[in-house]
C-alpha positions in Angstrom: -48.4 62.3 -32.1 -51.4 64.5 -31.8 -54.3 64.0 -34.2 -53.7 65.1 -37.8 -55.9 65.5 -40.7 -56.5 62.6 -43.1 -56.9 64.9 -46.2 -55.8 68.5 -46.9 -58.2 71.0 -45.6 -60.0 68.7 -43.2 -58.0 69.3 -39.9 -59.8 68.3 -36.7 -59.5 71.9 -35.6 -58.6 75.2 -37.4 -55.7 75.7 -35.1 -54.3 72.2 -35.4 -50.6 72.1 -36.6 -49.5 70.9 -40.0 -50.4 67.4 -41.1 -48.4 65.4 -43.5 -51.1 65.9 -46.1 -51.1 69.6 -45.6 -47.4 69.7 -46.4 -47.6 67.3 -49.3 -50.6 69.1 -50.9 -48.9 72.5 -50.6 -45.6 71.3 -52.0 -47.3 69.5 -54.9 -49.2 72.6 -55.9 -46.1 74.8 -55.9 -43.9 72.2 -57.7 -46.4 71.6 -60.4 -45.6 75.1 -61.8 -41.9 74.4 -62.3 -39.5 71.9 -63.7 -38.7 68.8 -61.7 -36.2 69.6 -58.9 -36.3 73.3 -59.5 -38.0 74.3 -56.2 -36.1 74.6 -52.9 -38.5 75.1 -50.1 -37.6 77.2 -47.2 -40.8 76.6 -45.2 -44.4 75.5 -45.3 -46.6 76.7 -42.4 -50.2 77.0 -41.4 -51.9 80.3 -41.9 -54.3 80.8 -39.0 -57.8 81.9 -39.8 -58.5 85.7 -39.4 -59.6 86.6 -35.9 -62.9 88.0 -37.2 -64.0 84.5 -38.1 -61.8 82.6 -35.7 -63.1 84.3 -32.5 -66.8 83.4 -33.1 -65.7 79.8 -33.9 -63.8 79.5 -30.6 -66.6 81.0 -28.6 -69.1 78.6 -30.1 -66.8 75.7 -29.5 -66.4 76.7 -25.8 -70.1 77.0 -25.5 -70.5 73.4 -26.5 -71.8 73.9 -30.0 -72.3 70.6 -31.8 -72.2 72.1 -35.3 -69.4 74.4 -36.0 -68.8 76.3 -39.2 -66.0 75.1 -41.5 -63.0 77.5 -41.7 -60.8 77.3 -44.8 -57.5 75.5 -44.3 -54.7 77.6 -45.6 -50.9 77.4 -45.7 -47.9 79.6 -46.6 -45.1 78.3 -48.7 -41.8 80.1 -49.1 -39.2 78.9 -51.7 -36.6 79.8 -54.2 -35.6 78.3 -57.6 -32.3 76.5 -57.3 -29.4 78.5 -58.8 -31.4 81.7 -58.4 -31.6 84.4 -55.7 -35.3 85.0 -56.4 -37.6 84.1 -53.5 -41.3 83.6 -53.5 -44.1 83.4 -51.0 -47.5 81.9 -51.7 -50.8 81.8 -49.8 -52.3 78.4 -50.6 -56.0 77.4 -50.0 -56.0 73.7 -49.4 -59.8 73.5 -49.6 -59.7 74.7 -53.2 -56.2 73.6 -54.1 -55.5 77.2 -55.4 -52.7 79.7 -54.9 -54.6 82.7 -53.6 -51.7 85.1 -53.5 -48.1 84.9 -54.9 -45.5 87.4 -53.9 -41.9 87.9 -55.1 -39.8 88.9 -52.2 -37.5 91.9 -52.4 -33.9 92.3 -51.3 -34.5 93.8 -47.9 -34.2 90.5 -46.2 -34.2 86.8 -46.9 -36.0 83.8 -45.4 -34.5 81.3 -42.9 -31.6 79.0 -43.4 -32.7 75.4 -43.8 -31.0 72.1 -42.7 -30.1 71.1 -46.3 -28.1 74.4 -46.8 -26.4 74.2 -43.4 -25.4 70.5 -43.9 -24.0 71.3 -47.4 -22.0 74.3 -46.2 -20.6 72.3 -43.3 -19.5 69.7 -45.8 -18.0 71.8 -48.5 -16.4 74.8 -46.6 -13.5 72.8 -45.0 -12.9 71.1 -48.3 -12.8 74.2 -50.5 -9.3 74.5 -52.1 -8.6 78.0 -51.0 -9.9 77.3 -47.5 -7.7 74.2 -47.3 -4.7 76.3 -48.4 -5.4 78.8 -45.6 -5.8 75.9 -43.1 -2.5 74.4 -44.3 -0.7 77.6 -43.4 -1.9 77.2 -39.8 0.2 74.0 -39.5 -2.5 72.0 -37.9 -1.4 68.5 -36.7 -1.9 65.8 -39.3 -5.4 64.4 -39.3 -7.0 67.3 -37.4 -10.7 67.5 -38.0 -11.9 71.0 -39.0 -15.4 71.9 -38.1 -17.5 74.7 -39.8 -20.1 76.7 -37.9 -22.5 78.6 -40.2 -23.7 82.0 -38.9 -26.1 84.5 -40.4 -24.0 87.0 -42.3 -25.8 90.0 -40.7 -25.6 93.3 -42.5 -22.6 95.3 -43.6 -24.5 98.0 -45.3 -27.8 98.8 -46.9 -26.5 98.1 -50.5 -25.9 94.4 -50.1 -28.0 92.2 -52.3 -26.2 88.8 -52.4 -27.4 86.1 -49.9 -24.3 85.1 -48.0 -23.2 83.1 -45.0 -20.4 83.8 -42.5 -18.5 80.7 -41.5 -16.4 80.4 -38.4 -13.9 77.5 -38.3 -12.9 75.3 -35.3 -11.0 72.1 -34.9 -11.4 69.2 -32.6 -8.6 68.4 -30.1 -5.9 66.9 -32.5 -5.1 64.4 -29.7 -8.6 62.9 -29.8 -10.4 61.0 -32.6 -14.0 61.3 -31.3 -16.6 63.8 -32.6 -17.8 64.2 -29.0 -14.7 66.4 -28.4 -15.3 70.1 -27.8 -14.5 71.9 -31.1 -15.4 75.3 -29.6 -12.2 75.0 -27.5 -10.0 75.3 -30.6 -11.3 78.3 -32.6 -9.3 79.0 -35.7 -8.3 82.5 -36.9 -9.9 82.4 -40.4 -13.5 82.9 -41.3 -14.7 82.3 -44.9 -17.7 84.0 -46.4 -19.7 82.0 -49.0 -22.6 82.8 -51.3 -25.7 80.7 -50.4 -27.1 79.9 -53.9 -23.8 79.0 -55.7 -21.7 78.1 -52.6 -19.0 80.3 -54.2 -16.3 81.6 -51.9 -16.5 85.3 -51.5 -13.5 86.0 -49.2 -11.5 84.5 -46.4 -11.3 86.9 -43.4 -8.4 86.7 -41.1 -9.7 87.4 -37.6 -8.2 89.8 -35.1 -6.8 87.9 -32.2 -5.1 90.7 -30.2 -6.3 93.7 -28.2 -7.1 95.8 -31.3 -8.4 95.4 -34.9 -5.0 94.3 -36.4 -4.8 90.8 -37.9 -2.0 88.4 -38.3 -1.9 87.1 -41.9 0.4 84.2 -41.0 -1.0 82.7 -37.7 0.1 79.3 -36.5 -1.9 76.7 -34.5 -0.9 76.5 -30.8 -2.2 73.5 -28.8 -3.5 73.8 -25.3 -5.1 71.4 -22.8 -8.8 71.0 -23.9 -11.8 71.7 -21.7 -14.2 69.0 -22.6 -17.9 68.9 -21.7 -18.9 65.3 -22.4 -18.5 63.2 -19.3 -16.8 60.4 -21.3 -13.9 62.8 -22.1 -13.5 64.4 -18.6 -10.6 63.4 -16.5 -12.1 63.9 -13.1 -14.7 61.3 -11.9 -18.4 62.3 -11.5 -19.8 62.7 -8.0 -20.9 59.6 -6.3 -23.0 61.0 -3.4 -26.1 62.1 -5.4 -29.1 59.9 -4.6 -32.0 59.3 -7.0 -34.9 61.8 -6.8 -38.1 60.3 -8.1 -41.3 62.1 -9.1 -44.3 59.8 -8.5 -48.0 60.4 -9.2 -49.6 57.2 -8.1 -53.1 58.3 -9.1 -52.0 59.6 -12.5 -51.8 63.1 -13.9 -54.3 65.9 -13.2 -54.4 67.1 -16.8 -56.6 66.0 -19.6 -55.7 66.1 -23.3 -58.0 65.9 -26.4 -55.8 66.2 -29.5 -54.2 69.6 -28.9 -56.8 70.8 -26.4 -55.5 70.8 -22.8 -57.5 71.1 -19.6 -55.9 71.4 -16.1 -57.0 73.0 -12.8 -59.7 75.4 -14.4 -57.3 76.1 -17.3 -58.4 75.4 -20.9 -56.2 76.2 -23.9 -54.9 74.9 -27.2 -51.3 74.1 -28.1 -50.0 74.5 -31.7 -46.5 74.4 -33.1 -44.8 75.8 -36.2 -41.3 75.9 -37.6 -40.6 79.5 -36.6 -42.2 80.1 -33.2 -42.2 76.6 -31.9 -44.9 76.4 -29.2 -47.9 78.7 -29.5 -50.7 78.8 -26.9 -54.2 79.7 -28.1 -57.7 80.5 -26.7 -56.6 80.6 -23.0 -59.4 80.6 -20.4 -59.5 80.1 -16.7 -62.7 78.9 -15.0 -64.6 79.7 -18.2 -63.4 83.3 -18.5 -61.5 84.5 -21.6 -57.9 85.6 -20.9 -55.6 85.4 -23.9 -56.2 84.7 -27.6 -52.6 83.8 -28.5 -49.2 83.9 -26.8 -45.9 83.0 -28.5 -42.3 83.9 -28.6 -42.1 86.2 -31.6 -38.4 86.7 -32.1 -35.0 86.8 -30.4 -31.9 88.8 -31.2 -28.4 87.9 -30.0 -26.0 90.8 -30.8 -22.3 90.4 -29.8 -20.0 93.0 -28.2 -16.8 92.6 -30.2 -16.5 95.8 -32.3 -14.0 94.5 -34.9 -14.6 93.1 -38.3 -16.3 90.7 -39.0 -17.6 90.4 -35.4 -19.4 93.7 -35.8 -21.9 91.8 -38.0 -22.4 89.1 -35.4 -26.1 89.5 -34.5 -28.5 86.6 -35.1 -32.3 86.3 -35.1 -32.6 82.6 -34.0 -36.3 82.4 -34.8 -36.3 84.3 -38.1 -32.9 83.1 -39.3 -33.4 79.5 -38.4 -36.6 78.6 -36.4 -37.5 77.4 -33.0 -39.6 74.6 -34.4 -36.9 73.5 -36.9 -34.3 73.3 -34.2 -36.5 71.6 -31.5 -34.9 68.7 -29.6 -36.4 65.3 -29.2 -37.0 65.4 -25.5 -36.0 62.5 -23.4 -38.0 60.9 -20.6 -36.3 61.4 -17.2 -33.7 63.9 -18.5 -35.4 66.9 -20.1 -38.7 66.2 -18.3 -39.4 64.5 -15.0 -42.5 62.7 -13.7 -45.6 61.6 -15.6 -45.0 63.1 -19.0 -47.2 63.8 -22.0 -45.2 64.3 -25.2 -46.4 66.2 -28.3 -44.9 65.5 -31.7 -45.3 67.7 -34.8 -44.3 68.0 -38.4 -42.2 70.5 -40.3 -41.1 70.6 -43.9 -37.7 70.1 -45.6 -36.2 71.6 -48.7 -38.0 69.1 -50.9 -41.4 69.9 -49.5 -41.5 66.6 -47.5 -42.9 66.2 -44.0 -40.2 65.8 -41.3 -41.3 64.6 -37.9 -40.2 66.6 -34.8 -40.7 63.8 -32.3 -41.4 64.8 -28.7 -40.9 68.4 -29.5 -43.0 69.5 -26.5 -43.3 67.8 -23.1 -46.0 68.5 -20.6 -45.9 67.6 -16.9 -46.8 68.8 -13.4 -44.4 70.0 -10.8 -44.5 70.8 -7.1 -43.7 74.5 -6.8 -43.3 74.8 -3.1 -45.9 76.4 -0.8 -48.9 78.1 -2.5 -50.0 79.9 0.6 -49.8 79.4 4.4 -51.1 81.0 7.5 -50.9 79.8 11.1 -53.6 81.1 13.4 -51.7 82.2 16.5 -54.8 81.9 18.7 -56.2 78.6 17.6 -53.0 77.0 16.3 -54.8 75.9 13.1 -52.7 76.0 10.0 -54.0 76.7 6.5 -51.5 75.5 3.9 -51.5 74.2 0.3 -48.7 73.1 -1.9 -48.5 74.9 -5.2 -48.9 72.8 -8.4 -47.7 74.0 -11.8 -48.4 72.6 -15.3 -45.3 72.9 -17.5 -45.2 72.9 -21.3 -41.6 72.8 -22.4 -39.6 72.8 -25.6 -35.8 72.9 -26.1 -33.9 74.1 -29.2 -30.3 73.9 -30.1 -29.0 76.6 -32.4 -25.3 75.9 -33.1 -23.5 76.4 -29.8 -26.4 77.7 -27.8 -29.3 75.8 -26.3 -32.6 77.4 -25.1 -35.3 76.0 -22.9 -38.7 77.6 -23.4 -41.5 76.8 -21.0 -45.0 77.9 -20.3 -45.9 77.5 -16.6 -49.6 77.6 -15.6 -50.3 77.9 -11.9 -53.4 77.3 -9.8 -53.8 81.0 -9.0 -54.6 81.8 -12.6 -51.0 83.0 -13.4 -49.0 82.2 -16.6 -45.3 82.4 -16.4 -43.1 82.3 -19.5 -39.7 80.9 -18.6 -36.5 81.1 -20.7 -33.3 79.3 -19.8 -30.2 79.9 -21.8 -27.5 77.2 -21.7 -25.2 75.4 -24.1 -21.7 76.6 -25.1 -20.8 80.3 -25.4 -19.5 81.4 -28.8 -15.7 81.3 -28.8 -12.9 82.9 -30.8 -9.1 82.8 -30.8 -7.2 85.3 -28.6 -3.5 85.7 -28.3 -2.0 84.3 -25.1 -1.8 86.9 -22.3 -4.2 89.4 -24.0 -7.2 90.7 -22.2 -10.0 92.6 -23.8 -13.0 94.4 -22.3 -15.6 92.9 -24.6 -15.0 89.3 -23.6 -13.6 86.8 -21.1 -10.8 84.4 -21.6 -12.3 81.0 -20.7 -9.4 78.8 -21.6 -5.8 79.3 -22.8 -6.2 81.1 -26.1 -10.0 81.0 -26.1 -12.1 84.1 -25.8 -15.9 84.2 -25.2 -17.3 87.5 -26.3 -20.0 89.3 -24.2 -23.4 89.5 -25.9 -27.1 90.1 -25.3 -30.1 87.9 -25.7 -33.3 89.9 -26.3 -36.5 88.0 -26.7 -39.9 89.3 -27.8 -42.9 87.7 -26.3 -46.1 88.5 -28.3 -49.2 88.6 -26.1 -52.6 88.9 -27.9 -55.0 89.5 -25.0 -58.7 88.7 -24.8 -59.6 89.7 -21.2 -63.3 89.2 -21.0 -63.4 90.0 -24.7 -61.2 91.4 -27.4 -61.4 95.2 -26.5 -58.6 95.8 -24.1 -56.4 98.6 -23.0 -52.8 98.8 -21.6 -52.3 100.8 -18.4 -49.1 101.4 -16.5 -49.0 102.2 -12.8 -46.3 104.1 -10.9 -46.0 104.2 -7.1 -45.2 107.7 -6.0 -44.7 109.4 -2.7 -47.6 111.7 -1.8 -46.9 115.3 -1.2 -46.6 116.4 2.4 -49.7 118.4 3.4 -51.2 119.2 6.7 -54.6 117.7 6.0 -54.0 114.4 4.3 -50.3 113.5 4.7 -48.8 115.6 7.5 -46.3 112.9 8.5 -44.9 112.4 5.0 -45.4 108.6 5.0 -48.1 108.3 2.3 -47.6 106.9 -1.2 -50.1 106.2 -3.9 -50.6 104.5 -7.2 -50.7 106.8 -10.3 -52.4 105.1 -13.3 -51.7 106.1 -16.9 -53.8 104.7 -19.8 -52.1 104.0 -23.1 -54.3 105.4 -25.9 -52.1 105.2 -29.0 -49.7 102.6 -30.3 -46.0 103.1 -29.5 -43.3 101.9 -27.1 -43.2 102.0 -23.3 -40.2 102.0 -21.0 -39.4 100.7 -17.5 -39.3 102.9 -14.5 -38.5 101.7 -10.9 -41.5 99.7 -9.7 -43.6 100.5 -12.7 -46.2 97.9 -13.4 -47.8 97.2 -16.8 -51.3 95.9 -17.0 -53.7 94.7 -19.6 -57.3 95.8 -18.7 -60.8 95.6 -19.9 -62.2 99.0 -19.2 -65.8 97.8 -19.6 -65.6 94.8 -17.3 -65.6 96.0 -13.7 -64.5 93.9 -10.8 -67.5 93.9 -8.4 -65.2 93.9 -5.3 -62.7 96.6 -6.2 -64.9 98.6 -8.5 -62.0 98.8 -10.9 -61.6 97.4 -14.5 -60.4 93.8 -14.5 -56.7 93.4 -15.3 -53.8 91.1 -15.7 -50.4 92.5 -14.7 -47.1 91.7 -16.6 -44.1 91.5 -14.3 -40.5 90.9 -15.2 -37.2 92.2 -13.9 -36.1 95.6 -15.2 -33.2 94.9 -17.5 -30.9 96.7 -19.9 -32.2 97.0 -23.4 -30.1 96.8 -26.6 -26.6 98.4 -26.1 -25.7 99.0 -29.7 -25.8 102.6 -31.0 -29.2 103.6 -32.4 -27.7 104.1 -35.9 -25.9 100.7 -35.9 -27.1 97.8 -38.0 -27.8 95.8 -34.8 -30.2 98.4 -33.5 -31.8 99.2 -36.9 -32.5 95.5 -37.6 -33.7 94.7 -34.1 -35.7 97.8 -33.1 -38.0 95.7 -30.9 -35.0 95.2 -28.6 -34.6 99.0 -27.9 -37.6 99.2 -25.6 -39.2 96.7 -23.2 -42.8 97.2 -24.3 -44.6 97.9 -27.5 -48.4 98.2 -28.0 -50.0 97.9 -31.4 -53.4 97.5 -32.9 -54.0 94.0 -34.1 -53.6 93.4 -37.8 -53.5 90.0 -39.5 -50.1 88.8 -40.5 -48.2 90.9 -37.9 -46.6 88.1 -35.9 -42.8 88.7 -35.9 -41.3 91.6 -34.0 -38.3 92.0 -36.3 -40.4 91.5 -39.5 -41.0 88.5 -41.7 -37.5 88.2 -43.3 -34.7 88.7 -40.8 -31.8 86.9 -42.6 -29.6 89.8 -43.9 -32.5 92.2 -43.3 -32.1 95.8 -44.2 -34.1 98.0 -41.9 -36.3 100.6 -43.6 -37.2 103.8 -41.7 -40.4 103.3 -39.6 -42.4 105.6 -41.9 -41.3 103.7 -45.0 -42.3 100.2 -43.8 -44.9 98.6 -46.0 -47.5 95.8 -45.6 -45.5 93.1 -47.5 -43.4 91.9 -44.6 -40.8 94.7 -44.5 -42.4 96.2 -41.4 -41.5 95.4 -37.8 -43.1 96.2 -34.5 -41.5 99.7 -34.5 -43.2 100.5 -37.8 -46.5 99.1 -36.7 -46.3 101.1 -33.4 -45.5 104.2 -35.4 -48.9 104.2 -37.1 -50.2 105.7 -33.8 -53.4 103.7 -34.0 -55.9 104.0 -31.2 -55.3 101.2 -28.7 -57.8 102.2 -26.1 -60.5 99.6 -25.8 -59.4 98.0 -29.1 -58.1 94.7 -30.3 -54.5 95.1 -29.2 -51.2 93.2 -29.1 -48.6 93.7 -26.4 -45.0 92.9 -27.2 -42.6 92.5 -24.3 -38.8 92.5 -24.8 -37.0 90.3 -22.3 -33.3 91.0 -22.1 -30.2 89.3 -20.7 -26.9 91.1 -21.0 -24.4 88.2 -20.7 -21.0 89.2 -19.5 -19.3 85.9 -19.8 -17.9 84.2 -16.7 -15.1 81.6 -16.6 -17.7 79.4 -14.9 -19.9 79.6 -18.1 -17.5 77.2 -19.8 -17.3 74.6 -21.1 -21.1 74.4 -20.7 -23.0 77.3 -19.3 -25.2 76.7 -16.3 -28.8 77.6 -17.1 -29.4 81.4 -16.9 -33.1 81.9 -16.2 -35.5 84.7 -17.3 -39.2 84.8 -16.5 -42.2 86.9 -17.4 -45.3 86.5 -15.3 -48.9 87.3 -16.3 -50.9 87.4 -13.1 -54.5 88.5 -12.3 -54.7 91.9 -10.8 -58.3 92.6 -9.8 -59.6 90.1 -12.3 -61.2 87.8 -9.7 -63.1 88.3 -6.5 -60.6 86.6 -4.2 -57.5 84.4 -4.3 -58.2 81.7 -6.9 -56.3 79.2 -4.8 -59.0 79.1 -2.1 -60.6 75.9 -3.4 -57.4 74.0 -3.7 -57.4 71.1 -1.2 -55.3 71.6 1.9 -51.9 69.8 1.9 -51.1 67.1 4.3 -48.4 64.5 5.1 -50.7 61.8 3.7 -51.0 63.5 0.4 -47.4 64.7 0.1 -45.8 61.3 0.9 -42.9 62.9 2.7 -40.7 60.9 5.1 -38.6 61.8 8.1 -34.8 61.9 7.5 -32.8 60.4 10.3 -29.1 61.2 10.4 -27.8 57.8 11.3 -24.3 59.0 11.5 -25.1 61.1 14.5 -27.1 58.5 16.5 -25.4 56.9 19.5 -25.4 53.2 20.0 -27.3 52.2 23.1 
């Protein structure tokens, strides 16, 4: 694991992730105020120092200062009292062992689910007497294992105050006894709703299984041939003609690691990790120049297309409702990551306030990324060519049926690429044989996978040559035909528009968004230095603007938002997304009920200010039969690339590639050679 503090408040660096002592000290302080066993913790996390004191610290550190000021070590604890629906949030100063701020949370949203709650619901729901009675009527074969999947309840209306969970039930193939069998291939037509605090059954919903909203109150189980995903259960043999592919670095890795400080190919940055965002990148510089203060995945919303009850509530916020760090996988050498690998392990907290290791939650390695540049001089015959090397930091999380692979890619040309891969198993539900519906695809006999969207919010806190930055968007437009300048009608030019007040921005064909420093001028171009943000133009949220989906995930309605930086504003859908009730943007307050739409609605000045750019990355997933039983990775990528930031191509000092350095060998097709 990376270095951790020996005592609370004495972390090696202000941005270091939680240590065991941080967690224990925070939990002990909160538990001391209540009876034994009364506190159920939802989360404990680091509170980063305010930028006004953190930026000077980081600047002094980069300058090689030997004596750096001490910054207070603070945490945030969120909890409720067992048997109660009252939630609390505390700001804890670990240096002084004091609670500096205590807030009682309202009913406009709840904190995340935790693993204790989920495990308990998975245990008790199939065994509840009324659920067992409903299951009995399905006439499942004797000994069939029923599996409970817990889902965020969503929001039915703005008047709900009880904390609830929607459960969808499945069973494993009755003809198999292993828990490796694909339960998602046997969805059941009943969906219980339970209260979270008391685990009381609220209702059992019979699901519509036809082409409309009608339900069958007396459905029966019908068996079909299962589509299994685990190789041990597949009938056909695996391929035998795939030869090993090895990644070898005989002289070692090109990166250097000091705790959570990483250096590679002129890059310097810090890695941190928390239960909600997972990986966070801080204090990013290239060749000594400041680029970004903080980059993280802020939120993701996954709304589903089925318009019928209860699927109309099916929209989850996987970070706010669960947590990217909480669900992080233990990455495996040679499977999740190839080559010479550096692993980072971290700690999160459990419901008792204990430290829980997240081993190998992030892996770091280098990859060959093809040709970086090439030119053949057609006169001299000389070839200029380099192979592109990329540094990858990757984390993988599993949230129920879906798996997400998140990765930061740092290239040698000063570009950062944030890559998202969606894989795993599409959410399934029962459909009557022979029925087809426009909001989903039948992926096996009696198995429907509903279409859905994944909308991710990437939070980018820039620091381009300093913290006073401006967003500009550029449109390429045809020049008007005129006799003097464009008589042939072939000219086109770039039109630049500066964003001066906070708000949202939309895609246009070939529109480019840039972060600039208007006071730092490139000596070659004479223009302000900039980084361009590029990603494919995609469809934003499809739900109606008045729907609960759209009101709760307003960040997903536009591809870009620009806000003035304020402390504590990290999460695009707000602090508490579980059963969140969206307030109008002009009613959002400073206590966590706000979201990026509310912050943008302040119409703050964002011209040469400390700004934050929020980019919504969307995938509208119309399910294919080929996405089942496990979905091939679907890849999305956002690139942050210098655009007039440097004086020339940053790759020019990368060594030329050669056969000697690459280690390639000639393939000879022996099957085609003639005997002599």
